[in-house]
C-alpha positions in Angstrom: -10.0 7.8 -16.5 -11.1 4.7 -17.8 -7.7 2.9 -18.1 -6.8 2.9 -14.7 -7.6 0.0 -11.6 -10.7 1.6 -10.5 -10.6 -0.3 -7.1 -7.3 2.6 -6.5 -9.4 5.4 -6.4 -12.4 4.1 -4.9 -12.3 4.5 -0.2 -11.2 1.2 1.6 -14.0 -2.1 1.1 -15.7 -3.7 4.5 -13.1 -6.6 4.4 -9.7 -6.9 2.3 -6.9 -9.5 1.4 -4.0 -9.3 0.3 -2.1 -11.8 -1.3 1.5 -11.6 -2.0 3.5 -14.0 -4.1 7.6 -14.9 -5.4 8.2 -16.0 -8.6 9.5 -19.6 -8.7 9.9 -20.7 -12.4 10.2 -17.8 -14.6 9.6 -20.1 -17.4 6.0 -19.9 -16.1 6.0 -16.1 -15.3 4.1 -15.1 -18.8 1.3 -17.7 -18.8 0.5 -17.3 -15.1 0.6 -13.6 -15.9 -2.1 -13.6 -18.1 -4.2 -16.5 -16.7 -4.6 -13.6 -14.0 -5.2 -11.4 -16.2 -8.7 -12.7 -17.0 -9.6 -12.7 -14.2 -8.9 -9.4 -12.2 -10.9 -6.0 -12.9 -8.6 -3.4 -11.1 -12.1 -3.1 -8.8 -12.0 -5.9 -6.9 -9.2 -7.2 -7.6 -6.3 -4.4 -7.6 -3.2 -6.5 -9.2 0.7 -5.3 -8.4 3.7 -6.6 -10.0 7.2 -6.1 -8.9 11.0 -4.9 -9.5 11.6 -8.8 -9.7 8.8 -10.5 -11.7 9.3 -7.3 -14.2 13.1 -7.9 -14.7 12.5 -11.8 -14.7 10.6 -10.8 -17.8 13.2 -9.1 -19.3 11.3 -5.4 -19.4 11.8 -2.2 -17.3 9.1 0.2 -15.6 10.6 3.8 -14.8 10.2 4.1 -11.9 10.1 1.2 -10.3 13.0 -0.2 -7.5 13.6 -2.1 -4.6 11.7 -0.4 -1.5 14.7 0.7 0.6 15.0 -0.1 4.5 16.1 1.9 7.8 17.2 1.1 10.9 17.9 3.5 13.9 17.5 3.8 17.6 14.3 0.9 18.8 13.1 0.8 15.6 13.5 -1.0 12.2 12.0 -0.3 8.4 12.2 -3.5 7.0 12.1 -4.1 3.2 10.4 -7.2 1.9 10.0 -7.9 -1.9 8.0 -9.9 -3.5 7.4 -10.7 -7.4 3.3 -9.6 -7.0 0.9 -8.4 -5.3 -3.2 -9.3 -5.4 -5.5 -6.8 -3.2 -9.3 -8.4 -3.3 -11.5 -6.9 -2.2 -15.3 -6.9 -1.2 -18.1 -6.9 1.3 -17.7 -11.2 1.6 -15.3 -13.0 4.1 -16.2 -16.1 1.9 -15.9 -14.3 -1.7 -13.0 -13.1 -0.6 -11.5 -17.3 0.0 -12.9 -18.1 -3.3 -11.5 -15.7 -4.8 -7.8 -16.2 -4.1 -8.0 -19.5 -4.2 -8.9 -18.7 -7.8 -6.6 -16.9 -8.2 -3.8 -19.0 -6.8 -4.7 -21.9 -8.6 -4.3 -20.1 -12.5 -1.0 -17.9 -11.8 0.6 -22.3 -10.8 3.2 -23.0 -11.3 4.9 -20.2 -12.3 3.8 -18.6 -8.9 4.3 -19.3 -4.6 1.8 -17.8 -2.7 3.7 -16.9 0.7 1.5 -14.1 2.8 -2.1 -14.1 3.2 -3.5 -10.8 5.5 -7.0 -10.6 6.0 -7.7 -6.8 7.3 -11.6 -5.0 7.9 -12.8 -1.7 8.3 -12.9 -0.3 11.6 -15.4 1.7 12.8 -15.6 5.5 9.9 -12.2 4.2 8.9 -10.1 4.2 11.8 -6.6 2.8 12.5 -7.9 0.1 15.8 -5.9 2.9 18.0 -9.1 4.9 17.6 -8.0 7.5 15.6 -9.3 8.1 11.9 -7.2 7.3 9.4 -5.8 9.2 5.9 -7.7 12.4 7.2 -5.4 14.0 4.4 -6.3 11.8 0.8 -6.4 14.1 -1.4 -9.9 14.3 -3.8 -11.2 14.1 -7.1 -9.3 15.1 -9.7 -6.2 15.9 -7.0 -6.8 11.7 -6.8 -6.2 11.7 -10.2 -2.8 13.6 -9.8 -1.2 12.6 -7.0 -2.4 8.7 -8.0 -1.9 7.8 -11.2 0.9 7.7 -14.5 -0.4 10.1 -17.4 1.3 12.0 -20.2 3.7 8.7 -20.3 2.6 6.4 -23.6 0.2 2.8 -24.0 1.6 1.0 -21.4 2.1 3.5 -18.7 -0.5 5.6 -18.7 -3.5 5.2 -16.0 -0.8 3.2 -13.8 -0.5 3.7 -10.3 3.4 2.8 -8.2 2.3 1.5 -4.3 3.9 0.9 -0.8 2.8 -1.8 1.0 3.6 -2.4 4.4 2.1 -4.9 7.4 2.3 -2.9 10.7 2.4 -4.5 14.4 0.7 -2.2 16.7 1.3 -3.5 20.5 -1.8 -2.0 21.4 -1.0 -2.6 25.2 1.8 -0.2 25.4 -0.9 2.1 23.2 -3.1 2.0 26.1 -0.3 2.7 28.7 -0.7 6.4 27.6 -2.2 8.3 29.4 -5.5 10.8 26.8 -2.6 13.6 26.1 0.3 10.9 25.1 -1.9 8.9 22.6 -2.9 12.4 21.0 0.6 14.0 21.6 1.2 10.5 19.3 -0.8 11.1 16.5 -1.0 14.6 16.4 -4.5 14.8 16.3 -7.0 14.6 19.1 -9.1 11.3 19.0 -12.4 12.9 19.6 -13.3 15.2 17.4 -9.8 14.6 14.8 -9.1 18.4 14.8 -5.0 18.7 14.5 -3.7 20.0 17.7 -1.0 22.9 16.4 1.6 22.9 19.8 1.8 18.4 19.6 6.2 17.9 19.9 8.1 17.8 16.9 8.1 13.7 16.7 4.5 13.5 16.3 3.0 11.7 13.4 0.9 14.4 11.3 3.7 16.7 12.2 6.4 14.6 10.4 3.8 13.3 7.3 2.3 16.2 6.9 2.7 16.0 3.0 1.7 19.9 2.7 5.1 21.0 3.9 7.3 19.4 2.2 8.8 21.2 -1.4 7.7 19.7 -3.1 4.2 18.6 -1.8 4.4 14.6 -0.8 1.2 13.7 -1.0 0.0 10.1 -1.6 -3.9 8.4 -2.1 -3.8 6.5 1.3 -6.0 2.8 1.2 -4.6 1.4 4.0 -6.8 -0.8 6.3 -7.0 -2.7 9.9 -5.9 -5.9 10.0 -5.9 -9.1 13.3 -5.0 -12.2 13.8 -5.1 -14.1 17.1 -4.6 -10.9 19.1 -1.6 -10.3 17.1 -2.9 -6.8 15.0 -1.9 -3.7 13.3 -2.4 -1.6 9.7 -1.5 -2.2 6.3 -0.5 0.7 5.4 -1.4 0.9 1.1 0.1 4.1 -0.7 -0.8 4.7 -4.0 0.7 7.5 -6.3 2.1 9.1 -9.9 5.4 7.7 -8.6 7.9 6.9 -5.0 9.1 10.1 -4.7 6.1 11.6 -2.2 5.9 8.0 0.2 9.9 7.8 0.0 10.3 11.3 1.4 7.3 11.2 4.5 9.4 7.6 5.2 12.8 9.1 5.7 11.2 12.0 7.5 9.1 10.3 9.9 12.6 7.5 10.2 14.7 11.4 11.4 16.8 11.3 7.9 16.7 14.9 8.0 16.8 16.3 11.3 16.9 12.9 13.5 13.6 13.2 14.8 11.9 10.1 15.4 8.0 9.2 14.5 6.4 9.2 17.2 4.8 5.6 16.3 7.5 3.8 16.8 6.8 4.4 20.3 4.1 1.8 19.9 3.6 0.0 16.7 6.4 -1.4 13.9 6.6 -2.7 10.5 7.3 -5.6 9.8 7.2 -6.0 6.0 7.8 -3.5 3.3 7.4 -4.0 -0.8 7.0 -1.5 -4.3 4.3 -2.2 -6.8 3.8 -0.9 -10.3 -0.1 -1.4 -10.7 -0.9 -1.9 -15.0 -3.9 0.3 -16.2 -6.3 -1.3 -18.2 -7.2 -1.6 -21.6 -10.9 -3.4 -22.5 -10.9 -4.1 -18.8 -8.5 -6.4 -18.7 -4.4 -6.2 -17.3 -2.9 -3.7 -19.9 0.5 -5.8 -20.1 1.7 -3.9 -23.2 5.1 -2.6 -21.0 5.9 -5.9 -20.2 5.8 -7.1 -23.4 2.6 -9.5 -22.9 -0.2 -8.8 -25.6 -2.9 -11.2 -25.7 -3.3 -12.1 -29.5 
């Protein structure tokens, strides 16, 4: 598939920068998006569009919706929608800074930059707890099936839906657990990454075993650690042909099905959550036909 944003399929880069924008001038939205279209290559800069922006353009994208929120005993999962999301990928933080400045200027005055999160690769694709992340990611043809829309027509084919959350870890609390408690929280052993067959039902692996759903709930994860001063955690990023698989995973994590809450909440919490539609590509540019934006 050459009509997709190829950065979605590639492995996570050494460094990333995530930009979240709100729409402040509806009349300039089209101009701003067309300017962004000239910058975003879909590989080093991946773009996602929120429901509010789609509606402001008088368009519809089937399957696009607002991130759900949940609250339970000792945890909250917030919904924090944004109009636009840009994932800047690379290996040089200076380059990401200048690319972010260029994008922000191109989107003015229609959009306001509301949030910036810098992320990085830790070890061999590990979370800051030291555990491997994305172990069960689909690969090759299966990854294409899981992550991208197919057979829906020009404007939708090659597009993807992405769920983005920023999680803040309490690493002191996690490190206060015994090694066994840490392993049982994740459901895998940090050394060797072996799954623990008799892990408690609250273990994250037990809660989020993608093959255990009916239908199976596979997503293509592209999560990365982040840090700002002494605050740190994970930017969770999951792509899919729809939001159905992610929502099934999230409902089980918060205990909607059986009242068992994912043990992750004992040391980490999400502070944001947003859904975006990532358009496909056409002739090396974002395919914005679904939004009624067809450059001359």
